[in-house]
TORKOL-4160 file (C-alpha; in steps of 0.2 Angstrom, whole numbers, padded with zeros to 4 digits, m for minus):
448
<pt num="1" X="0000" Y="0000" Z="0000"/>
<pt num="2" X="0014" Y="0012" Z="0004"/>
<pt num="3" X="0026" Y="0007" Z="m0010"/>
<pt num="4" X="0026" Y="0024" Z="m0019"/>
<pt num="5" X="0027" Y="0034" Z="m0003"/>
<pt num="6" X="0041" Y="0023" Z="0004"/>
<pt num="7" X="0051" Y="0024" Z="m0012"/>
<pt num="8" X="0050" Y="0043" Z="m0012"/>
<pt num="9" X="0054" Y="0045" Z="0007"/>
<pt num="10" X="0069" Y="0033" Z="0005"/>
<pt num="11" X="0075" Y="0043" Z="m0010"/>
<pt num="12" X="0074" Y="0059" Z="0000"/>
<pt num="13" X="0084" Y="0052" Z="0015"/>
<pt num="14" X="0097" Y="0044" Z="0003"/>
<pt num="15" X="0101" Y="0062" Z="m0003"/>
<pt num="16" X="0103" Y="0068" Z="0015"/>
<pt num="17" X="0114" Y="0054" Z="0019"/>
<pt num="18" X="0126" Y="0060" Z="0005"/>
<pt num="19" X="0130" Y="0075" Z="0015"/>
<pt num="20" X="0143" Y="0075" Z="0029"/>
<pt num="21" X="0134" Y="0089" Z="0039"/>
<pt num="22" X="0116" Y="0096" Z="0037"/>
<pt num="23" X="0112" Y="0114" Z="0036"/>
<pt num="24" X="0095" Y="0122" Z="0039"/>
<pt num="25" X="0093" Y="0124" Z="0020"/>
<pt num="26" X="0096" Y="0105" Z="0018"/>
<pt num="27" X="0082" Y="0101" Z="0030"/>
<pt num="28" X="0070" Y="0114" Z="0022"/>
<pt num="29" X="0073" Y="0105" Z="0005"/>
<pt num="30" X="0070" Y="0088" Z="0012"/>
<pt num="31" X="0054" Y="0093" Z="0021"/>
<pt num="32" X="0047" Y="0100" Z="0005"/>
<pt num="33" X="0050" Y="0083" Z="m0003"/>
<pt num="34" X="0042" Y="0074" Z="0012"/>
<pt num="35" X="0027" Y="0086" Z="0011"/>
<pt num="36" X="0025" Y="0082" Z="m0008"/>
<pt num="37" X="0027" Y="0064" Z="m0005"/>
<pt num="38" X="0014" Y="0063" Z="0009"/>
<pt num="39" X="0001" Y="0074" Z="m0001"/>
<pt num="40" X="0003" Y="0063" Z="m0016"/>
<pt num="41" X="0000" Y="0048" Z="m0005"/>
<pt num="42" X="m0017" Y="0056" Z="m0002"/>
<pt num="43" X="m0013" Y="0061" Z="0016"/>
<pt num="44" X="m0025" Y="0074" Z="0023"/>
<pt num="45" X="m0018" Y="0092" Z="0020"/>
<pt num="46" X="m0019" Y="0098" Z="0038"/>
<pt num="47" X="m0011" Y="0082" Z="0044"/>
<pt num="48" X="0003" Y="0084" Z="0032"/>
<pt num="49" X="0006" Y="0102" Z="0037"/>
<pt num="50" X="0006" Y="0098" Z="0056"/>
<pt num="51" X="0017" Y="0083" Z="0053"/>
<pt num="52" X="0030" Y="0092" Z="0043"/>
<pt num="53" X="0031" Y="0107" Z="0055"/>
<pt num="54" X="0034" Y="0095" Z="0070"/>
<pt num="55" X="0048" Y="0086" Z="0060"/>
<pt num="56" X="0056" Y="0102" Z="0054"/>
<pt num="57" X="0056" Y="0109" Z="0072"/>
<pt num="58" X="0065" Y="0094" Z="0079"/>
<pt num="59" X="0077" Y="0092" Z="0064"/>
<pt num="60" X="0084" Y="0109" Z="0064"/>
<pt num="61" X="0089" Y="0108" Z="0082"/>
<pt num="62" X="0107" Y="0110" Z="0086"/>
<pt num="63" X="0110" Y="0092" Z="0092"/>
<pt num="64" X="0104" Y="0086" Z="0075"/>
<pt num="65" X="0114" Y="0098" Z="0064"/>
<pt num="66" X="0130" Y="0095" Z="0074"/>
<pt num="67" X="0127" Y="0076" Z="0074"/>
<pt num="68" X="0140" Y="0065" Z="0066"/>
<pt num="69" X="0126" Y="0055" Z="0057"/>
<pt num="70" X="0113" Y="0069" Z="0055"/>
<pt num="71" X="0103" Y="0060" Z="0041"/>
<pt num="72" X="0100" Y="0045" Z="0052"/>
<pt num="73" X="0094" Y="0057" Z="0066"/>
<pt num="74" X="0082" Y="0065" Z="0054"/>
<pt num="75" X="0075" Y="0047" Z="0049"/>
<pt num="76" X="0073" Y="0043" Z="0067"/>
<pt num="77" X="0063" Y="0059" Z="0070"/>
<pt num="78" X="0052" Y="0055" Z="0055"/>
<pt num="79" X="0050" Y="0037" Z="0061"/>
<pt num="80" X="0045" Y="0043" Z="0078"/>
<pt num="81" X="0033" Y="0056" Z="0071"/>
<pt num="82" X="0025" Y="0043" Z="0060"/>
<pt num="83" X="0022" Y="0032" Z="0075"/>
<pt num="84" X="0014" Y="0046" Z="0084"/>
<pt num="85" X="0003" Y="0050" Z="0069"/>
<pt num="86" X="m0003" Y="0032" Z="0067"/>
<pt num="87" X="m0008" Y="0032" Z="0086"/>
<pt num="88" X="m0007" Y="0017" Z="0098"/>
<pt num="89" X="m0007" Y="m0001" Z="0093"/>
<pt num="90" X="m0024" Y="m0008" Z="0090"/>
<pt num="91" X="m0031" Y="m0019" Z="0104"/>
<pt num="92" X="m0048" Y="m0026" Z="0106"/>
<pt num="93" X="m0057" Y="m0023" Z="0122"/>
<pt num="94" X="m0064" Y="m0040" Z="0127"/>
<pt num="95" X="m0067" Y="m0036" Z="0145"/>
<pt num="96" X="m0083" Y="m0038" Z="0154"/>
<pt num="97" X="m0095" Y="m0053" Z="0156"/>
<pt num="98" X="m0096" Y="m0064" Z="0141"/>
<pt num="99" X="m0101" Y="m0064" Z="0127"/>
<pt num="100" X="m0091" Y="m0048" Z="0121"/>
<pt num="101" X="m0101" Y="m0041" Z="0107"/>
<pt num="102" X="m0091" Y="m0034" Z="0092"/>
<pt num="103" X="m0102" Y="m0024" Z="0079"/>
<pt num="104" X="m0094" Y="m0022" Z="0062"/>
<pt num="105" X="m0101" Y="m0007" Z="0052"/>
<pt num="106" X="m0096" Y="0001" Z="0035"/>
<pt num="107" X="m0102" Y="0004" Z="0017"/>
<pt num="108" X="m0106" Y="m0009" Z="0005"/>
<pt num="109" X="m0092" Y="m0016" Z="m0004"/>
<pt num="110" X="m0079" Y="m0013" Z="0009"/>
<pt num="111" X="m0076" Y="m0031" Z="0013"/>
<pt num="112" X="m0086" Y="m0032" Z="0029"/>
<pt num="113" X="m0093" Y="m0050" Z="0028"/>
<pt num="114" X="m0076" Y="m0057" Z="0024"/>
<pt num="115" X="m0068" Y="m0047" Z="0038"/>
<pt num="116" X="m0081" Y="m0054" Z="0050"/>
<pt num="117" X="m0074" Y="m0072" Z="0045"/>
<pt num="118" X="m0056" Y="m0066" Z="0046"/>
<pt num="119" X="m0059" Y="m0058" Z="0063"/>
<pt num="120" X="m0068" Y="m0074" Z="0070"/>
<pt num="121" X="m0053" Y="m0084" Z="0064"/>
<pt num="122" X="m0041" Y="m0073" Z="0072"/>
<pt num="123" X="m0050" Y="m0073" Z="0089"/>
<pt num="124" X="m0051" Y="m0092" Z="0089"/>
<pt num="125" X="m0032" Y="m0093" Z="0087"/>
<pt num="126" X="m0031" Y="m0082" Z="0102"/>
<pt num="127" X="m0041" Y="m0095" Z="0112"/>
<pt num="128" X="m0058" Y="m0088" Z="0111"/>
<pt num="129" X="m0075" Y="m0096" Z="0106"/>
<pt num="130" X="m0082" Y="m0084" Z="0093"/>
<pt num="131" X="m0099" Y="m0084" Z="0085"/>
<pt num="132" X="m0105" Y="m0075" Z="0069"/>
<pt num="133" X="m0122" Y="m0066" Z="0067"/>
<pt num="134" X="m0128" Y="m0062" Z="0050"/>
<pt num="135" X="m0138" Y="m0046" Z="0052"/>
<pt num="136" X="m0136" Y="m0039" Z="0034"/>
<pt num="137" X="m0153" Y="m0043" Z="0028"/>
<pt num="138" X="m0153" Y="m0031" Z="0013"/>
<pt num="139" X="m0140" Y="m0041" Z="0003"/>
<pt num="140" X="m0146" Y="m0059" Z="0002"/>
<pt num="141" X="m0129" Y="m0065" Z="m0003"/>
<pt num="142" X="m0122" Y="m0058" Z="0013"/>
<pt num="143" X="m0131" Y="m0070" Z="0024"/>
<pt num="144" X="m0126" Y="m0085" Z="0013"/>
<pt num="145" X="m0108" Y="m0079" Z="0012"/>
<pt num="146" X="m0107" Y="m0078" Z="0030"/>
<pt num="147" X="m0114" Y="m0095" Z="0032"/>
<pt num="148" X="m0101" Y="m0102" Z="0019"/>
<pt num="149" X="m0087" Y="m0093" Z="0028"/>
<pt num="150" X="m0093" Y="m0101" Z="0045"/>
<pt num="151" X="m0094" Y="m0118" Z="0038"/>
<pt num="152" X="m0076" Y="m0116" Z="0030"/>
<pt num="153" X="m0069" Y="m0110" Z="0047"/>
<pt num="154" X="m0079" Y="m0122" Z="0058"/>
<pt num="155" X="m0087" Y="m0107" Z="0067"/>
<pt num="156" X="m0105" Y="m0106" Z="0071"/>
<pt num="157" X="m0116" Y="m0093" Z="0062"/>
<pt num="158" X="m0133" Y="m0087" Z="0069"/>
<pt num="159" X="m0144" Y="m0083" Z="0054"/>
<pt num="160" X="m0162" Y="m0080" Z="0051"/>
<pt num="161" X="m0163" Y="m0076" Z="0033"/>
<pt num="162" X="m0168" Y="m0059" Z="0026"/>
<pt num="163" X="m0186" Y="m0057" Z="0034"/>
<pt num="164" X="m0183" Y="m0052" Z="0052"/>
<pt num="165" X="m0177" Y="m0034" Z="0057"/>
<pt num="166" X="m0158" Y="m0034" Z="0059"/>
<pt num="167" X="m0160" Y="m0027" Z="0077"/>
<pt num="168" X="m0170" Y="m0043" Z="0082"/>
<pt num="169" X="m0158" Y="m0055" Z="0073"/>
<pt num="170" X="m0143" Y="m0047" Z="0082"/>
<pt num="171" X="m0152" Y="m0048" Z="0099"/>
<pt num="172" X="m0157" Y="m0066" Z="0097"/>
<pt num="173" X="m0139" Y="m0070" Z="0091"/>
<pt num="174" X="m0132" Y="m0063" Z="0107"/>
<pt num="175" X="m0144" Y="m0072" Z="0117"/>
<pt num="176" X="m0140" Y="m0089" Z="0108"/>
<pt num="177" X="m0121" Y="m0086" Z="0111"/>
<pt num="178" X="m0124" Y="m0083" Z="0129"/>
<pt num="179" X="m0134" Y="m0099" Z="0131"/>
<pt num="180" X="m0121" Y="m0109" Z="0122"/>
<pt num="181" X="m0106" Y="m0101" Z="0131"/>
<pt num="182" X="m0098" Y="m0093" Z="0116"/>
<pt num="183" X="m0087" Y="m0079" Z="0123"/>
<pt num="184" X="m0087" Y="m0067" Z="0108"/>
<pt num="185" X="m0101" Y="m0062" Z="0096"/>
<pt num="186" X="m0097" Y="m0054" Z="0079"/>
<pt num="187" X="m0112" Y="m0045" Z="0071"/>
<pt num="188" X="m0111" Y="m0042" Z="0052"/>
<pt num="189" X="m0122" Y="m0027" Z="0049"/>
<pt num="190" X="m0129" Y="m0020" Z="0033"/>
<pt num="191" X="m0120" Y="m0008" Z="0022"/>
<pt num="192" X="m0126" Y="0005" Z="0009"/>
<pt num="193" X="m0118" Y="0012" Z="m0006"/>
<pt num="194" X="m0118" Y="0028" Z="0003"/>
<pt num="195" X="m0122" Y="0034" Z="0021"/>
<pt num="196" X="m0141" Y="0037" Z="0024"/>
<pt num="197" X="m0152" Y="0041" Z="0038"/>
<pt num="198" X="m0161" Y="0024" Z="0038"/>
<pt num="199" X="m0144" Y="0015" Z="0039"/>
<pt num="200" X="m0139" Y="0025" Z="0054"/>
<pt num="201" X="m0155" Y="0023" Z="0063"/>
<pt num="202" X="m0154" Y="0004" Z="0061"/>
<pt num="203" X="m0136" Y="0004" Z="0068"/>
<pt num="204" X="m0141" Y="0015" Z="0083"/>
<pt num="205" X="m0155" Y="0003" Z="0087"/>
<pt num="206" X="m0144" Y="m0013" Z="0086"/>
<pt num="207" X="m0131" Y="m0004" Z="0097"/>
<pt num="208" X="m0145" Y="0000" Z="0110"/>
<pt num="209" X="m0151" Y="m0018" Z="0109"/>
<pt num="210" X="m0134" Y="m0028" Z="0111"/>
<pt num="211" X="m0123" Y="m0015" Z="0120"/>
<pt num="212" X="m0107" Y="m0019" Z="0109"/>
<pt num="213" X="m0090" Y="m0018" Z="0118"/>
<pt num="214" X="m0082" Y="m0014" Z="0101"/>
<pt num="215" X="m0090" Y="m0005" Z="0086"/>
<pt num="216" X="m0077" Y="m0007" Z="0071"/>
<pt num="217" X="m0078" Y="0002" Z="0055"/>
<pt num="218" X="m0073" Y="m0009" Z="0040"/>
<pt num="219" X="m0065" Y="0003" Z="0027"/>
<pt num="220" X="m0058" Y="0000" Z="0010"/>
<pt num="221" X="m0041" Y="0007" Z="0010"/>
<pt num="222" X="m0043" Y="0010" Z="m0009"/>
<pt num="223" X="m0055" Y="0024" Z="m0006"/>
<pt num="224" X="m0042" Y="0035" Z="0001"/>
<pt num="225" X="m0048" Y="0051" Z="0010"/>
<pt num="226" X="m0066" Y="0046" Z="0007"/>
<pt num="227" X="m0063" Y="0032" Z="0020"/>
<pt num="228" X="m0058" Y="0046" Z="0033"/>
<pt num="229" X="m0074" Y="0055" Z="0029"/>
<pt num="230" X="m0084" Y="0039" Z="0031"/>
<pt num="231" X="m0076" Y="0036" Z="0048"/>
<pt num="232" X="m0079" Y="0053" Z="0054"/>
<pt num="233" X="m0098" Y="0052" Z="0050"/>
<pt num="234" X="m0100" Y="0035" Z="0058"/>
<pt num="235" X="m0090" Y="0040" Z="0073"/>
<pt num="236" X="m0101" Y="0055" Z="0076"/>
<pt num="237" X="m0117" Y="0045" Z="0075"/>
<pt num="238" X="m0113" Y="0028" Z="0083"/>
<pt num="239" X="m0097" Y="0030" Z="0092"/>
<pt num="240" X="m0083" Y="0020" Z="0083"/>
<pt num="241" X="m0070" Y="0011" Z="0094"/>
<pt num="242" X="m0059" Y="0007" Z="0080"/>
<pt num="243" X="m0056" Y="0004" Z="0061"/>
<pt num="244" X="m0051" Y="m0011" Z="0051"/>
<pt num="245" X="m0043" Y="m0007" Z="0034"/>
<pt num="246" X="m0046" Y="m0019" Z="0020"/>
<pt num="247" X="m0037" Y="m0021" Z="0004"/>
<pt num="248" X="m0021" Y="m0015" Z="0011"/>
<pt num="249" X="m0011" Y="m0027" Z="0000"/>
<pt num="250" X="m0018" Y="m0017" Z="m0015"/>
<pt num="251" X="m0011" Y="m0002" Z="m0024"/>
<pt num="252" X="m0019" Y="0011" Z="m0012"/>
<pt num="253" X="m0009" Y="0026" Z="m0009"/>
<pt num="254" X="m0010" Y="0024" Z="0010"/>
<pt num="255" X="m0016" Y="0042" Z="0015"/>
<pt num="256" X="m0031" Y="0036" Z="0024"/>
<pt num="257" X="m0021" Y="0025" Z="0036"/>
<pt num="258" X="m0010" Y="0040" Z="0040"/>
<pt num="259" X="m0024" Y="0052" Z="0042"/>
<pt num="260" X="m0038" Y="0043" Z="0050"/>
<pt num="261" X="m0031" Y="0044" Z="0068"/>
<pt num="262" X="m0027" Y="0062" Z="0068"/>
<pt num="263" X="m0043" Y="0067" Z="0059"/>
<pt num="264" X="m0056" Y="0056" Z="0068"/>
<pt num="265" X="m0047" Y="0051" Z="0084"/>
<pt num="266" X="m0052" Y="0033" Z="0080"/>
<pt num="267" X="m0038" Y="0020" Z="0081"/>
<pt num="268" X="m0034" Y="0007" Z="0068"/>
<pt num="269" X="m0035" Y="m0010" Z="0075"/>
<pt num="270" X="m0032" Y="m0022" Z="0061"/>
<pt num="271" X="m0026" Y="m0023" Z="0043"/>
<pt num="272" X="m0033" Y="m0034" Z="0030"/>
<pt num="273" X="m0018" Y="m0040" Z="0020"/>
<pt num="274" X="m0025" Y="m0052" Z="0008"/>
<pt num="275" X="m0040" Y="m0063" Z="0002"/>
<pt num="276" X="m0036" Y="m0078" Z="0013"/>
<pt num="277" X="m0046" Y="m0080" Z="0029"/>
<pt num="278" X="m0030" Y="m0079" Z="0039"/>
<pt num="279" X="m0024" Y="m0063" Z="0031"/>
<pt num="280" X="m0028" Y="m0051" Z="0045"/>
<pt num="281" X="m0015" Y="m0043" Z="0055"/>
<pt num="282" X="m0017" Y="m0033" Z="0072"/>
<pt num="283" X="m0011" Y="m0015" Z="0069"/>
<pt num="284" X="0006" Y="m0010" Z="0075"/>
<pt num="285" X="0010" Y="0008" Z="0072"/>
<pt num="286" X="0029" Y="0006" Z="0075"/>
<pt num="287" X="0030" Y="m0009" Z="0063"/>
<pt num="288" X="0020" Y="0000" Z="0049"/>
<pt num="289" X="0031" Y="0016" Z="0051"/>
<pt num="290" X="0046" Y="0005" Z="0049"/>
<pt num="291" X="0039" Y="m0003" Z="0033"/>
<pt num="292" X="0035" Y="0014" Z="0026"/>
<pt num="293" X="0053" Y="0020" Z="0029"/>
<pt num="294" X="0060" Y="0004" Z="0021"/>
<pt num="295" X="0066" Y="m0003" Z="0038"/>
<pt num="296" X="0057" Y="m0020" Z="0036"/>
<pt num="297" X="0046" Y="m0028" Z="0050"/>
<pt num="298" X="0055" Y="m0043" Z="0057"/>
<pt num="299" X="0043" Y="m0045" Z="0071"/>
<pt num="300" X="0028" Y="m0048" Z="0060"/>
<pt num="301" X="0039" Y="m0060" Z="0049"/>
<pt num="302" X="0043" Y="m0070" Z="0065"/>
<pt num="303" X="0025" Y="m0070" Z="0070"/>
<pt num="304" X="0020" Y="m0077" Z="0053"/>
<pt num="305" X="0033" Y="m0090" Z="0054"/>
<pt num="306" X="0028" Y="m0096" Z="0071"/>
<pt num="307" X="0010" Y="m0097" Z="0066"/>
<pt num="308" X="0013" Y="m0107" Z="0050"/>
<pt num="309" X="0029" Y="m0117" Z="0052"/>
<pt num="310" X="0027" Y="m0135" Z="0057"/>
<pt num="311" X="0038" Y="m0135" Z="0073"/>
<pt num="312" X="0041" Y="m0154" Z="0073"/>
<pt num="313" X="0047" Y="m0153" Z="0055"/>
<pt num="314" X="0058" Y="m0138" Z="0059"/>
<pt num="315" X="0066" Y="m0147" Z="0074"/>
<pt num="316" X="0069" Y="m0163" Z="0063"/>
<pt num="317" X="0077" Y="m0152" Z="0050"/>
<pt num="318" X="0088" Y="m0143" Z="0063"/>
<pt num="319" X="0094" Y="m0160" Z="0069"/>
<pt num="320" X="0099" Y="m0165" Z="0051"/>
<pt num="321" X="0108" Y="m0148" Z="0049"/>
<pt num="322" X="0118" Y="m0150" Z="0064"/>
<pt num="323" X="0124" Y="m0167" Z="0058"/>
<pt num="324" X="0128" Y="m0159" Z="0041"/>
<pt num="325" X="0114" Y="m0168" Z="0032"/>
<pt num="326" X="0103" Y="m0158" Z="0019"/>
<pt num="327" X="0096" Y="m0166" Z="0004"/>
<pt num="328" X="0084" Y="m0161" Z="m0010"/>
<pt num="329" X="0069" Y="m0168" Z="0000"/>
<pt num="330" X="0073" Y="m0156" Z="0014"/>
<pt num="331" X="0075" Y="m0142" Z="0002"/>
<pt num="332" X="0058" Y="m0146" Z="m0006"/>
<pt num="333" X="0050" Y="m0146" Z="0012"/>
<pt num="334" X="0058" Y="m0129" Z="0016"/>
<pt num="335" X="0051" Y="m0122" Z="0000"/>
<pt num="336" X="0033" Y="m0128" Z="0004"/>
<pt num="337" X="0035" Y="m0121" Z="0022"/>
<pt num="338" X="0040" Y="m0104" Z="0014"/>
<pt num="339" X="0025" Y="m0104" Z="0003"/>
<pt num="340" X="0014" Y="m0105" Z="0018"/>
<pt num="341" X="0020" Y="m0088" Z="0024"/>
<pt num="342" X="0012" Y="m0079" Z="0009"/>
<pt num="343" X="0018" Y="m0071" Z="m0007"/>
<pt num="344" X="0036" Y="m0069" Z="m0008"/>
<pt num="345" X="0035" Y="m0050" Z="m0013"/>
<pt num="346" X="0026" Y="m0047" Z="0003"/>
<pt num="347" X="0039" Y="m0056" Z="0013"/>
<pt num="348" X="0052" Y="m0045" Z="0006"/>
<pt num="349" X="0044" Y="m0030" Z="0013"/>
<pt num="350" X="0046" Y="m0037" Z="0030"/>
<pt num="351" X="0065" Y="m0040" Z="0028"/>
<pt num="352" X="0076" Y="m0025" Z="0032"/>
<pt num="353" X="0084" Y="m0018" Z="0016"/>
<pt num="354" X="0074" Y="m0029" Z="0005"/>
<pt num="355" X="0059" Y="m0018" Z="0001"/>
<pt num="356" X="0068" Y="m0010" Z="m0014"/>
<pt num="357" X="0071" Y="m0027" Z="m0022"/>
<pt num="358" X="0052" Y="m0030" Z="m0021"/>
<pt num="359" X="0049" Y="m0016" Z="m0033"/>
<pt num="360" X="0063" Y="m0022" Z="m0045"/>
<pt num="361" X="0055" Y="m0039" Z="m0047"/>
<pt num="362" X="0039" Y="m0043" Z="m0058"/>
<pt num="363" X="0025" Y="m0047" Z="m0046"/>
<pt num="364" X="0025" Y="m0066" Z="m0050"/>
<pt num="365" X="0043" Y="m0069" Z="m0053"/>
<pt num="366" X="0048" Y="m0078" Z="m0037"/>
<pt num="367" X="0032" Y="m0088" Z="m0036"/>
<pt num="368" X="0036" Y="m0094" Z="m0054"/>
<pt num="369" X="0053" Y="m0099" Z="m0049"/>
<pt num="370" X="0047" Y="m0108" Z="m0034"/>
<pt num="371" X="0035" Y="m0118" Z="m0044"/>
<pt num="372" X="0048" Y="m0122" Z="m0057"/>
<pt num="373" X="0060" Y="m0129" Z="m0043"/>
<pt num="374" X="0046" Y="m0139" Z="m0035"/>
<pt num="375" X="0042" Y="m0147" Z="m0052"/>
<pt num="376" X="0060" Y="m0152" Z="m0055"/>
<pt num="377" X="0062" Y="m0160" Z="m0038"/>
<pt num="378" X="0045" Y="m0169" Z="m0039"/>
<pt num="379" X="0051" Y="m0176" Z="m0056"/>
<pt num="380" X="0066" Y="m0184" Z="m0047"/>
<pt num="381" X="0066" Y="m0202" Z="m0040"/>
<pt num="382" X="0067" Y="m0203" Z="m0021"/>
<pt num="383" X="0085" Y="m0210" Z="m0023"/>
<pt num="384" X="0090" Y="m0194" Z="m0034"/>
<pt num="385" X="0082" Y="m0182" Z="m0021"/>
<pt num="386" X="0092" Y="m0190" Z="m0007"/>
<pt num="387" X="0108" Y="m0192" Z="m0017"/>
<pt num="388" X="0109" Y="m0179" Z="m0031"/>
<pt num="389" X="0127" Y="m0184" Z="m0036"/>
<pt num="390" X="0120" Y="m0199" Z="m0046"/>
<pt num="391" X="0110" Y="m0187" Z="m0057"/>
<pt num="392" X="0119" Y="m0189" Z="m0074"/>
<pt num="393" X="0115" Y="m0183" Z="m0091"/>
<pt num="394" X="0102" Y="m0195" Z="m0096"/>
<pt num="395" X="0093" Y="m0193" Z="m0079"/>
<pt num="396" X="0094" Y="m0174" Z="m0081"/>
<pt num="397" X="0085" Y="m0175" Z="m0098"/>
<pt num="398" X="0072" Y="m0186" Z="m0090"/>
<pt num="399" X="0069" Y="m0174" Z="m0076"/>
<pt num="400" X="0068" Y="m0159" Z="m0087"/>
<pt num="401" X="0055" Y="m0168" Z="m0098"/>
<pt num="402" X="0045" Y="m0173" Z="m0083"/>
<pt num="403" X="0045" Y="m0156" Z="m0076"/>
<pt num="404" X="0042" Y="m0146" Z="m0091"/>
<pt num="405" X="0059" Y="m0137" Z="m0089"/>
<pt num="406" X="0076" Y="m0138" Z="m0098"/>
<pt num="407" X="0092" Y="m0147" Z="m0094"/>
<pt num="408" X="0099" Y="m0130" Z="m0091"/>
<pt num="409" X="0086" Y="m0127" Z="m0077"/>
<pt num="410" X="0090" Y="m0144" Z="m0069"/>
<pt num="411" X="0109" Y="m0139" Z="m0069"/>
<pt num="412" X="0106" Y="m0122" Z="m0062"/>
<pt num="413" X="0096" Y="m0130" Z="m0047"/>
<pt num="414" X="0109" Y="m0143" Z="m0044"/>
<pt num="415" X="0122" Y="m0130" Z="m0044"/>
<pt num="416" X="0113" Y="m0119" Z="m0032"/>
<pt num="417" X="0109" Y="m0134" Z="m0021"/>
<pt num="418" X="0128" Y="m0139" Z="m0020"/>
<pt num="419" X="0132" Y="m0121" Z="m0015"/>
<pt num="420" X="0119" Y="m0122" Z="m0001"/>
<pt num="421" X="0126" Y="m0139" Z="0005"/>
<pt num="422" X="0143" Y="m0132" Z="0006"/>
<pt num="423" X="0137" Y="m0117" Z="0016"/>
<pt num="424" X="0127" Y="m0128" Z="0028"/>
<pt num="425" X="0142" Y="m0139" Z="0031"/>
<pt num="426" X="0153" Y="m0124" Z="0035"/>
<pt num="427" X="0140" Y="m0117" Z="0047"/>
<pt num="428" X="0137" Y="m0133" Z="0056"/>
<pt num="429" X="0155" Y="m0135" Z="0061"/>
<pt num="430" X="0166" Y="m0150" Z="0062"/>
<pt num="431" X="0157" Y="m0157" Z="0077"/>
<pt num="432" X="0140" Y="m0152" Z="0070"/>
<pt num="433" X="0136" Y="m0143" Z="0086"/>
<pt num="434" X="0134" Y="m0125" Z="0080"/>
<pt num="435" X="0117" Y="m0120" Z="0079"/>
<pt num="436" X="0110" Y="m0113" Z="0062"/>
<pt num="437" X="0104" Y="m0096" Z="0063"/>
<pt num="438" X="0097" Y="m0083" Z="0051"/>
<pt num="439" X="0100" Y="m0064" Z="0051"/>
<pt num="440" X="0084" Y="m0063" Z="0060"/>
<pt num="441" X="0079" Y="m0076" Z="0073"/>
<pt num="442" X="0065" Y="m0087" Z="0065"/>
<pt num="443" X="0061" Y="m0104" Z="0072"/>
<pt num="444" X="0075" Y="m0117" Z="0070"/>
<pt num="445" X="0078" Y="m0123" Z="0052"/>
<pt num="446" X="0067" Y="m0111" Z="0044"/>
<pt num="447" X="0072" Y="m0103" Z="0027"/>
<pt num="448" X="0089" Y="m0111" Z="0025"/>
């Protein structure tokens, strides 16, 4: 979402880094560039004005201009101000007697129903027993969609079709959840193509009936500043407790996310980062600020790994690595684990210093390469995967034909694998006791 803004900010800071010592004029020029970058990213004008003013006041302080690394200090100031602008980390209020009621609101097309499923899935992973309530009776497909999502996830859905009034459905849904000991209820309310009085009155009645602990606006990040205006209107009428931005993985310019906290006072609580039902991330302002400035987000990468990597397989692989053993079957298993973490280009955003590489690669290049490698290894016999040294010319031709690749592709894979084997033997040490580590501390054996 912030690719273009990130690229422009990094370019500005690179120019500052080329100067041994900053002058006030250097800071003025840099702040003008930052201002333009933020405005082009569709950040609210007043927010940009105040942000640049605060950064400039701190950046022209004597301690910055006299610093040995002034450019780094300026980047830190911008980083800190971005965190302040984005607000506190989003946390759901699940206190009080169960069931805790979460009411999702928003305009039609914002991804509200899918987000209800994602949120229920996330809550279950946190140890809760969620139940979904289909209270969007104006769009018949919404009721069916929520039922399908509930079935896919194995999460119960209270639905009564499209005839009863939504406030009645919501109230009965909460009553059922209490009776069956579910501790969180997520109510999917109706949306409209635009805000109207009937919608607001209905939401106000649902709120009065079920007394929600959280009222979350589901907003499409692609709508830019309109999402901020929508949030402001909903907040004034029904009192929002937070925002969930959807389609963050798209090509939105990101201005709404940077503006919404400052304009409305409503915190961001989650980001929808993909179409899959596990593609929902709790909002962390410090992590997002780091991503915007190209610093990566190692903590999110580690969390993704912990949630998706098979620990028993990782431990088994680590044991083999310590013994200096690593064959093509291990390599294939690692590729399959890597794919579970999501699109490779998204992972590059999380690794410090690698975000620029993401922009230099075609969107599907790495996924294409991974599929090619999988096809080549799957075309080998078990003996060939465990002992690649036996793969001669005729075997290579057979493997290439079976995988739809060329002998050159097979040779390249084997060459890379031999280099990897050599590196692993060096890292494992003579006694095989040195632990394999990555630059960032992921679970044992991951990513090698």
